[in-house]
BAVEXDO-309323 format. One record per residue: residue number from 1; residue in three letters; x, y, z negated of N, C-alpha, C in turn. Coordinates in pm, whole numbers, plus 50000, padded with zeros to 5 digits. Atoms other than C-alpha are relative to their C-alpha. Last residue first. Layout:
N
nr,rest,n_u,n_v,n_w,ca_u,ca_v,ca_w,c_u,c_v,c_w
NUM,ALA,X,Y,Z,X,Y,Z,X,Y,Z;
...
REM end
This chain:
73
nr,rest,n_u,n_v,n_w,ca_u,ca_v,ca_w,c_u,c_v,c_w
73,ASP,50025,49945,50157,50062,50824,47917,50085,50035,49917;
72,HIS,49903,50019,50105,50146,50779,48301,49960,50059,49863;
71,LYS,50062,49944,50102,49880,50733,48578,50099,49967,49898;
70,ILE,49908,49899,50025,50101,50634,48886,49973,50060,49853;
69,LEU,49887,50059,50046,49920,50310,48931,50088,50081,49929;
68,LYS,50039,50106,50123,49559,50445,48929,50146,49950,49945;
67,LYS,50034,49893,50106,49681,50748,49169,49977,49901,49869;
66,SER,49905,49928,50056,49871,50494,49377,49967,50121,49898;
65,ILE,49890,50086,50043,49606,50267,49446,50096,50064,49918;
64,LYS,50087,50037,50132,49358,50547,49527,50083,49914,49915;
63,LEU,49987,49884,50070,49643,50692,49778,49915,49986,49878;
62,SER,49871,49962,50079,49702,50347,49894,50023,50105,49930;
61,PHE,50025,50040,50128,49336,50277,50017,50129,50018,49900;
60,GLY,50103,49915,50042,49392,50458,50343,49967,49981,49847;
59,MET,49946,49886,50044,49703,50268,50376,49906,50104,49971;
58,ALA,49930,50010,50109,49520,49949,50363,50081,50129,49965;
57,VAL,50094,50015,50100,49297,50064,50647,50062,49983,49859;
56,PHE,50056,49856,49997,49590,50184,50856,49867,49994,49900;
55,HIS,49896,49931,50069,49757,49821,50803,49945,50156,49982;
54,ILE,50000,50042,50112,49441,49625,50906,50105,50108,49907;
53,VAL,50112,49949,50052,49410,49832,51213,49999,49962,49860;
52,ALA,50001,49850,50014,49771,49761,51284,49877,50076,49938;
51,GLY,49883,49972,50110,49760,49394,51230,49999,50168,49959;
50,ILE,50064,50028,50138,49441,49385,51427,50089,50015,49903;
49,ILE,50152,49889,50032,49597,49565,51715,49956,49988,49873;
48,ALA,49927,49861,50027,49939,49353,51693,49881,50099,49966;
47,ALA,49992,50025,50112,49687,49019,51725,50090,50147,49933;
46,GLN,50114,49982,50102,49536,49162,52013,50052,49982,49852;
45,ILE,50071,49863,50023,49865,49225,52164,49889,50005,49923;
44,LEU,49901,49928,50073,50044,48884,52090,49929,50141,49964;
43,ASP,49980,49867,49915,49757,48667,52201,50086,50082,49915;
42,ASP,49899,50034,49918,49706,48286,52067,50048,50137,50093;
41,LEU,50018,49970,49884,49392,48382,51902,50106,49976,50118;
40,ILE,50133,50043,49964,49411,48168,51617,49978,50057,50138;
39,THR,50029,50147,50002,49779,48182,51542,49882,49950,50061;
38,TRP,49912,50039,49879,49824,48546,51646,49985,49840,50011;
37,SER,50083,49979,49896,49505,48622,51418,50091,49963,50126;
36,ILE,50110,50081,49990,49663,48445,51127,49941,50025,50155;
35,ILE,49959,50129,49962,50017,48596,51183,49870,49903,50002;
34,PHE,49933,49983,49851,49885,48964,51227,50026,49869,50026;
33,ALA,50115,50000,49896,49616,48924,50929,50063,50004,50150;
32,ILE,50078,50124,49994,49902,48807,50712,49876,49983,50098;
31,VAL,49900,50108,49953,50129,49096,50799,49950,49867,50008;
30,SER,49980,49962,49854,49860,49364,50776,50091,49867,50042;
29,PRO,50107,50032,49937,49770,49209,50420,49986,50019,50164;
28,VAL,50024,50154,50011,50126,49205,50284,49873,49961,50089;
27,THR,49926,50064,49881,50210,49565,50412,49963,49854,50003;
26,VAL,50038,49964,49867,49988,49777,50191,50043,49901,50108;
25,LEU,50153,49992,49965,49994,49601,49865,49947,50032,50128;
24,ILE,50060,50127,49972,50363,49534,49905,49858,49974,50018;
23,ALA,49957,50050,49846,50452,49901,49975,49956,49861,49993;
22,ILE,50084,49946,49892,50239,49994,49657,50043,49958,50134;
21,ILE,50139,50021,49998,50423,49776,49459,49916,50022,50084;
20,SER,49979,50136,49953,50755,49878,49577,49883,49914,49982;
19,GLY,49998,49989,49844,50661,50235,49500,50018,49873,50072;
18,LYS,50149,49976,49953,50546,50145,49150,49998,50022,50130;
17,LEU,50085,50120,50016,50900,49965,49097,49855,50027,50027;
16,VAL,49944,50106,49905,51105,50243,49249,49908,49874,50009;
15,ILE,50038,49963,49882,50933,50505,49066,50029,49919,50107;
14,GLU,50123,49994,49978,50950,50335,48739,49949,50046,50116;
13,LYS,50037,50137,50002,51320,50288,48769,49853,49985,50009;
12,MET,49974,50045,49847,51377,50646,48875,49985,49854,50007;
11,THR,49859,50043,49990,51200,50757,48534,50029,49957,50136;
10,LEU,49974,50151,49968,50873,50919,48556,50155,49976,50030;
9,LYS,49934,50039,49885,50824,51264,48399,50027,49818,50006;
8,ALA,49888,50097,50034,50559,51302,48142,50055,49987,50137;
7,ILE,49980,50066,49896,50320,51610,48197,50139,49902,49990;
6,LYS,49840,49988,49949,50232,51752,47868,49993,49892,50113;
5,LYS,49954,50133,49957,49850,51811,47814,50154,50031,50045;
4,GLY,49961,50100,50101,49760,52107,47570,50024,49863,50061;
3,ASP,50132,50026,50084,49574,52309,47825,50034,49892,49917;
2,ASP,49976,50135,50074,49868,52505,47956,49879,49954,49903;
1,MET,49979,50096,49901,49762,52768,48204,50011,49859,49945;
REM end
């Protein structure tokens, strides 16, 4: 079962830091898209829908981002 690779454990500080980076990468684009679309369209509902769509797209990429970010050598 063991193929010579040791799994290094992440410290709590590393988990919090990397989790915060992922959270920022997911939420900032959706908040910016919401604010810009609300300013341009002047419609709160459409701006919320646009922000939600951008947020879910960013969440879809968060798994790929987290796999690259959490690689621990």
